[in-house]
Every structure is written in C-alpha cells, then in structure tokens.
N, C-alpha and C positions, 0 to 999 in steps of 0.2 A: 105577226109576220105574214098572216093571211091577208088577211085583209088588215111655110111659111116660105111660095118659093122665096127665099132670101136672095135678093140681088145684092152683091156686095163687092163691086169692083173696088171701091175705096177701101173697104176693110181688107180685101185680099192684098192690095198694095201696101197697106199699113202692116199687115202680117209679114210680108216679105221683108220690109224694112226693119221691123222691130224684133222678129224672132227667127228670121232667116230660114224659110221653108224651101230653099232652092233644091234640096235633095228629095223633097216629097213629091208624090204623084199629083196630077192635076186635081184640084178640088172638085167635088161633085156638086151638081145643082142641088142646093140645100132645100130640104123640106119637100122634095119632089117624089113622093112615094105613097103607097097604100099599104095598109096593114091587112094581113090575111084574116078572113072570117072562117072560123072552124065550124064544121057541121058534122053531125052524126045522128044515127037513128035514135040512140039513147044518149042524151047529153050528160047523164049522170054515170054512164058506163061506156065511155067512148073508146072502145077498143079498136075501132076503125072508122074512117070517115073521109071527108074532103075539106080542102081549104080553097076558098074563093079568093082569087088575087085580082089586082087592079089592072092587069095588062093582058090583052087577048093573045099576045105573042107567046106568053107562057102557058096560058090556058088553064091555070089552076094547078092543084096538086092533090094527091091522095095521101093518107097517113094510116099507119097501124101502130098499136101499142101492145107489146108482148111482155107479159110478166115472166121473168126468169126465176127469181127467188122471192120468197116471202109472199105477202098479200098486198096487192097494189091495184089501183084503179085510176083511170084517166077520166076527167070530167071537164065540161066546157061551161064557162060563165062569162057574163059581160065583165069588162074591166072595172066597172063601178062595183059590181057584186064582189069581185075578187080583191078590190081596193089597190090594185097594182096597175100602173100605166106609165108611159114615158112622156114627159113634157118636152118642149122644144129645147130645153137646156141640157138634156141628156145626149150622149153621142148618137144613139139611134134616132132620137127625136129630131136632132139637128139635120140628119141626112134624109130621113123619110117623112118627117113631120110628126107632130104629137098624135097619140092615139087615145087620149083621155083628158079629162073625165068624159065618159061616154057610156050610154046604155046600149049602143049599137056595136062598137068594137068589142071583140071578145078574146079569150085566151084559153088555152088548154092547160089544165093543172094535173100534174102527176102526184098522186097521194098514196101513202102506204099505212098499213096498220102495224107493221113491224119492219125491222131492217130488211131492205129489199134490193133487188136489181130489176129494172125494167128497161126495155129498148123501144124508143120512139123512132120510127122510120118515116121520112117524108120524101115522096117521089113526085117530082114535077112532071106535068104532061109533056112539056118541052124544056130543054135546058135553059136556065136563067143565065144571061150573059155575065161576064166578069164585071164586078163593081156595081151590080144591080140588085143583089140579094143581101138581106140582113136576117140573122137568126139569133135571138136573145134567149138565154136560159137564166132564171133567177130564183131568188129566195134560197140561196146557197149558204147555209150557216153551219155552226158546229157547237159543241158543248165545252169548248176551250180545253179539251183534252190534248195531251201531246200525241196521242194516237190518231193518225190521219183517218182511221176507219170511223172515228167519231165526228165526221163531217159529211155534209151532202157533197156528192161528186157528180159531175157531168162530163163524160168523154164525148167529144164531137169528131165525127169523121164524115167525109163526103166523097162523091164520085162525079166525074165530068160526064158530058154527053157521050164521050167515046168510051166510057167505062173505066177510066184511069182514076186512081185514088189521088185526091188533092194532097199536096204536101202540107206540113204544119205551117210553113210560111204562106202558102196559097190560101189556107183557111183564114189567116189574118185575124187572129183573136185578140181581144182586150177585155178589161174589166172596168166596171163603174158601179156607182150606187144610184138608184133611181131617186133617192131622197136627198142627194147632194145638189139640190136646186133651191130656188127662192121659196120662202114660205108664203104661199098665197093660195087662192082658190083652186089653182091648177095642180097644186102638189097632191100626189096620191094620198088617199085617205089613210093607207097603212102607215104612212110616215108620221102620223099624229102631230103634224105641225112642227116637226123637228128635222133639221138638216143632219144627215148621217153620212159619214165618209168611209165606213168600213167596206172593203171590197174583197171578193174572193181571191184565192191564189190561182195563178195561171201557170201551167206547165205544158211540156210537149213530151208525153210518155213515149211516143214513137215518132218516126219521121213523117207519119201521115195522120196525126191526130193532135188535138188541143184539149186540155183538161182544165176544168174549173172546179175548185174545191173551197168549201168554207174554211176560213182562216182559223186554225186551231189556237193561234197565239193571241187573238184579239177577242174582245168581248162580243158576245152574240148580238147581232143587230138586225136591222130590217133593210130590205132593198138591194141586197148584194146580187149583182148580175154579171154574167160573162156574155160576150157576143162575138160572132164571127161575121165578117164582111168580105167574102171570098174575092180573090183577085183573078180568078179564072171562072169559066162557066161551070154551073152546077146542075146535075141531074137529080141527085139524091143526097139527103143528109140523114145521118144516123146519130142519135143521141142515146148513149148508155148512161142511165141515171141510177145512182145508189143513194138511198135515203138512210140516214144513220140511226133514226129512232122512230118510235111510234109517233105518228103525226107529221113526219117530215113531208114537205111538199116541194115541188119545183114547178115553175111556170115557163111556158115556151111561147114565144111570139115569132111570127115570120112576116117580113115585109119585102116588097119589090118596088122598083121604080115604076112610076106611072107610064113613062114613055121610053121604051127600050130603043128608040131610034135616036136618042140623044148621042152626041159625040162622046168620046172616051171620058167616062166619069169615075174611073178607078181612083180610090182614095183609101189609104190605110186608116184603121180606126184610131190609131194614136194621133194622126194628123187631125181627124175630126174632133177629138177631145180637145186638142190644143187650140183649134180654130174656135170652138165654142167658148173656151176660156178667154181668148183674146178679144173676141167679139164683145163679150161681156165687159171687158176693160175699156174697149173703145167707145162703147155706148151707142145709142141709136143714131148719132150723127154720122156714123160710118156706113149706115145702111141706106141703100138706095130705095128699096121697096120691100115690103113685108106682106106676105099673104099667108094667113094662118088657115090650115086645113081644119074644117069644122066637122065634128062627129055627126 
C-alpha cells in the first residue's frame, strides 16, 4: 500500500448528447494544472515547510503538521519512491494533468507508529480561486472490522480568503482509486499491475466538512483516495488524519491551475469522473488535441 491540455469540443458535444450534462457546471480546461512540490528542512521529519505551486498569482503555500495523539511523522518523497501517483485517467489527473511516473514530482506522507491523530494545515500565500484547486488524500484503508475506528480517516475543512468556512457542498468532495486505470507503464507501481476499484467512504460529519474513511465492509486494497475540488476560493485547508494501526499512512497531493486568468472553469468532481469515463468510451477520435504534461 506504500509503495494533456485535452481539447475536446467533439467529446463535450457527444457527452451532452449521450449522458445529458445539462445540469453540470462548465467543464474545466483539462490537464491544465501543476502539482505542488513539497519542501522542508528535514524531508524525513517534515513538521513544517512550503509548497511550490505553478501559478504566481497564488504564490505558493506553507504547511504545518502537528501530532495530536500517538506517534506520527510527516515525510516527503518523490512519487516514484512512494509508488503513488495519478495518471490522466484518474479524476485529478484529468483536470490537472498526470503527476507520474516522476522522480521530480513529490508527495507528503503522514505515517504513524501507533493509532494516532495528526493535523496537516496548508495556508496559501493568496487565495486560490474557485475551481482552480485540487487536494487529494489517499491510502485510506481498513481491517474490515465493523468498527469505523479500525479504518484510516481524513476530515477535510477549509476557509475562504475572507475567513469564512467552506460548506460541505463547496468543498466538493468525491472518491476514486488511483489503480482503477489501464494496466500499462504509467500505472502506479503500488498497483502491482492490477486494476483496483475499492474506494473510501465519503460522509459530511458537519455542515463545513467532508470526511473520507477506509471502507470497513470491503477487502483491504490499494489506491483508495478522496479529493476535494472547491467551488469557492480557498485560503487554507486543514486535514485531520487518524491512522487506525501501526504503520498506517496517508498521502496528500495539492494541485492548482497553471493559468488563473482562464474563464470560469468550475467543475464538480463527479462530472470530472463521468467525463473521464465517457472520453474513454468515445475513444481518441473524439479528441481534437492532446498535450501530455511531462515530469
């Protein structure tokens, strides 16, 4: 478990005809993003540091990781070392572009030596506009116990530039599995050449939060991720993570659009997942152009 701007006018038309997306927000420019690069003085004990982002309008971000209970540490590795990344077939990869395989792109991993609670806070230098930020939290699994305490859990909350809490709806959360993609050279190493469809459970514990938990009713798997794609501006994101056993880990990725002067690109994550599926069914004939972001 440890280890393309897509121009698609034809595809969008086909989507509208075949699955009726008339009630969905406008589709985002696909693959037009950059993944945050995490840095810290000590990469193996990254209690605080910075995230370099791809747009100067945001100007980057700072982060802190605070242990509340148990024994926990945050560390930074390349996605190849961690064996987790997003291909263009995943919902975040469709919107922001793939981030692996790569020895350059990296990820922060939250790891514990016993059941714990830790809080990761990300504060952007300037608010990220609506529909321009993605935050993904993964490796959320369980021991198949009926007790929800025996699962990894990540509670996500955020604030706007004005200091208001985002509502659960504005957080715009969804779940996916990074291994639910084609078996090829781009598939994350952790998937071990196997497509996996297990996903976390998503709930809204309060009016201003989204929670992702390992599914206690399904077999333990690899690649379970939850993500948020906020529909309003975001100044800070707080992730409260609970690992259920010795050796539990969680990965956190952050991405922003490359060009924040784009017109309204708000899109809910459910629409992104549906678009990805239908594009796969339509095939390459529906695509006008493909540009794959290279690591």
